[in-house]
C-alpha positions as CSV (number, residue, x, y, z in Angstrom):
1,M,0.0,0.0,0.0
2,E,1.6,3.3,-1.2
3,G,0.2,6.7,-0.6
4,G,-0.2,9.7,1.6
5,K,-0.3,10.2,5.4
6,L,-2.8,8.8,7.9
7,I,-4.3,10.9,10.6
8,I,-6.2,9.1,13.3
9,F,-8.6,10.7,15.8
10,S,-9.7,8.3,18.6
11,A,-11.6,9.0,21.8
12,P,-14.5,7.7,23.9
13,S,-17.9,8.3,22.3
14,G,-19.0,11.9,23.1
15,S,-15.5,13.4,23.4
16,G,-15.9,15.5,20.2
17,K,-13.6,13.6,17.8
18,T,-16.3,13.6,15.1
19,T,-16.8,17.4,15.3
20,I,-13.0,17.9,15.1
21,V,-12.6,15.5,12.1
22,R,-15.5,17.3,10.3
23,H,-13.8,20.7,10.9
24,L,-10.5,19.5,9.6
25,L,-12.1,18.0,6.4
26,G,-13.4,21.6,5.7
27,I,-9.8,22.9,5.4
28,P,-8.8,22.4,1.7
29,E,-5.0,22.9,2.2
30,L,-4.8,19.9,4.5
31,N,-5.8,17.7,1.5
32,L,-7.8,15.3,3.7
33,A,-10.3,12.6,2.8
34,F,-12.4,10.7,5.3
35,S,-12.0,7.0,5.7
36,V,-15.5,5.5,5.8
37,S,-15.4,2.6,8.3
38,A,-17.3,-0.7,7.8
39,T,-19.7,-1.9,10.5
40,S,-22.2,-4.6,11.2
41,R,-24.3,-2.4,13.5
42,P,-27.7,-1.3,12.2
43,R,-28.1,2.1,10.6
44,R,-29.2,5.0,12.8
45,G,-31.5,7.8,11.7
46,K,-30.6,9.1,8.3
47,E,-27.2,7.3,7.9
48,K,-26.4,6.3,4.4
49,N,-24.4,3.3,3.2
50,K,-20.9,4.2,1.8
51,E,-21.2,7.8,3.2
52,H,-21.4,7.2,7.0
53,Y,-20.4,3.6,7.0
54,Y,-20.1,0.6,4.8
55,F,-23.0,-1.3,6.4
56,M,-22.7,-5.1,6.4
57,T,-24.4,-8.1,8.0
58,V,-22.3,-9.9,10.6
59,S,-21.7,-12.8,8.1
60,E,-20.5,-10.3,5.4
61,F,-18.2,-8.7,7.9
62,K,-16.8,-12.1,9.0
63,S,-16.3,-13.0,5.4
64,H,-14.2,-9.9,4.9
65,I,-12.1,-10.8,8.0
66,K,-11.5,-14.3,6.6
67,N,-10.4,-12.7,3.3
68,D,-8.0,-10.3,5.1
69,D,-9.7,-7.3,3.6
70,F,-9.3,-5.1,6.7
71,L,-6.4,-2.9,7.7
72,E,-7.9,-3.3,11.2
73,W,-11.1,-4.5,12.7
74,E,-12.7,-4.9,16.2
75,E,-15.7,-6.5,17.7
76,V,-16.6,-3.5,19.8
77,Y,-19.7,-5.1,21.4
78,R,-21.1,-8.6,20.8
79,D,-21.8,-9.0,17.0
80,N,-21.1,-5.3,16.6
81,F,-18.0,-5.1,14.4
82,Y,-16.2,-2.0,13.1
83,G,-13.2,-2.0,10.7
84,T,-11.2,-0.2,8.1
85,L,-11.2,-1.8,4.6
86,K,-7.8,-1.8,2.9
87,S,-9.6,-0.9,-0.3
88,E,-11.0,2.3,1.3
89,V,-7.5,3.6,2.2
90,E,-6.1,2.6,-1.2
91,R,-9.0,4.4,-3.0
92,L,-8.3,7.6,-1.1
93,W,-4.5,7.3,-1.5
94,A,-5.1,6.8,-5.3
95,Q,-6.8,10.3,-5.3
96,G,-3.6,11.7,-3.7
97,K,-5.2,12.4,-0.4
98,N,-4.1,12.2,3.2
99,V,-6.5,9.9,5.0
100,I,-8.3,11.0,8.2
101,F,-10.0,8.5,10.6
102,D,-12.6,8.9,13.3
103,I,-12.0,5.5,14.9
104,D,-12.1,3.4,18.0
105,V,-8.9,3.5,20.1
106,V,-7.9,-0.1,19.5
107,G,-8.3,0.3,15.7
108,G,-6.4,3.6,15.8
109,L,-3.4,2.0,17.6
110,R,-3.4,-0.9,15.2
111,I,-3.1,1.4,12.2
112,K,-0.4,3.3,14.0
113,K,1.5,0.1,14.6
114,K,1.2,-0.9,10.9
115,F,2.3,2.5,9.5
116,P,4.3,4.1,12.3
117,D,6.2,6.6,10.1
118,R,3.2,7.9,8.2
119,T,0.6,8.0,11.0
120,L,-0.3,10.8,13.4
121,A,-2.5,9.3,16.2
122,V,-4.4,11.8,18.2
123,F,-6.4,11.0,21.3
124,V,-9.3,13.4,22.1
125,K,-9.8,13.6,25.9
126,P,-13.2,14.7,27.3
127,P,-13.4,17.1,30.3
128,S,-14.7,14.2,32.5
129,V,-16.7,11.0,32.3
130,D,-19.7,12.8,33.8
131,E,-19.5,15.3,30.9
132,L,-19.4,12.3,28.5
133,K,-22.6,10.9,29.9
134,I,-24.3,14.3,29.5
135,R,-23.2,14.6,25.9
136,L,-24.3,11.0,25.1
137,K,-27.7,11.6,26.7
138,K,-28.2,14.8,24.7
139,R,-27.7,12.9,21.4
140,S,-30.9,10.9,22.2
141,T,-29.8,8.1,19.8
142,E,-29.3,5.3,22.3
143,S,-30.9,3.6,25.3
144,D,-29.6,4.2,28.8
145,D,-28.1,0.6,28.8
146,K,-26.1,1.5,25.6
147,I,-25.0,4.8,27.2
148,N,-23.9,3.0,30.3
149,M,-21.9,0.4,28.2
150,R,-20.2,3.3,26.4
151,I,-19.3,5.0,29.7
152,A,-17.9,1.8,31.1
153,K,-15.8,1.4,27.9
154,A,-14.7,5.1,28.2
155,S,-12.7,4.4,31.3
156,V,-10.7,1.7,29.5
157,E,-10.2,3.9,26.5
158,L,-9.0,6.8,28.6
159,A,-6.2,4.6,29.9
160,T,-4.9,4.2,26.3
161,A,-4.3,7.9,25.8
162,P,-0.6,7.8,26.6
163,Q,0.0,5.4,23.7
164,F,-1.1,8.1,21.2
165,D,1.3,10.6,19.6
166,K,-0.7,13.6,20.8
167,I,-3.6,14.2,23.3
168,I,-6.0,17.1,22.7
169,K,-8.1,18.0,25.8
170,N,-11.5,19.0,24.6
171,Y,-12.5,21.3,27.4
172,D,-13.2,24.2,25.0
173,L,-14.1,23.2,21.5
174,K,-12.7,26.3,19.9
175,V,-9.3,25.7,21.5
176,A,-9.4,21.9,20.6
177,L,-10.2,22.7,16.9
178,K,-7.3,25.2,16.7
179,E,-4.9,22.7,18.3
180,A,-6.1,19.9,15.9
181,E,-5.6,22.2,12.9
182,E,-2.0,23.1,14.0
183,L,-1.1,19.4,14.7
184,V,-2.4,18.1,11.3
185,A,-1.0,21.0,9.3
186,E,2.5,20.4,10.8
187,F,2.2,16.7,10.2
188,V,1.2,16.9,6.5
189,G,3.7,19.7,5.9
190,V,1.3,22.6,5.3
191,E,1.9,26.2,6.5
192,K,-1.3,27.3,8.4
193,K,-2.4,30.9,7.8
194,G,-3.2,32.9,10.9
């Protein structure tokens, strides 16, 4: 696999990584393209196949695992798989893009391990676990049981933060966005204006 750079943003659900990634994608000089993950979880709301995720059945996902089609994959919850298709990264690199990921901490660290010299792995740290719970409840997309599962997982994920290249503390979104811009611009070799 030849190509550009890889920029990983990982964090517990509700930390703000998706907001940061969307912001960075809106900065043309960074030359970023979003890596759409594959998942076996059902679609939520208005999610679209190949735009938000490559939606697959559990058996389709397992077939891709067997065929070694993933750069990384993880069974995040029982029969709830997420992964990065090699073909997705190759497609974006073929367009001359740097690839940005909004990805689970385990997957992010796996990609970093496979491509240590061309990957920037950033961990987005929330203000607190209590704040995470508030943010997840505000989304109104999941049951209390699912939210509690995510909060329990968050403690484990927070412990992985030191394994990442950089940690952005998302206490103030404006500050976190600026810090993310500067980190990525430096990594991809772009001079940021003002």
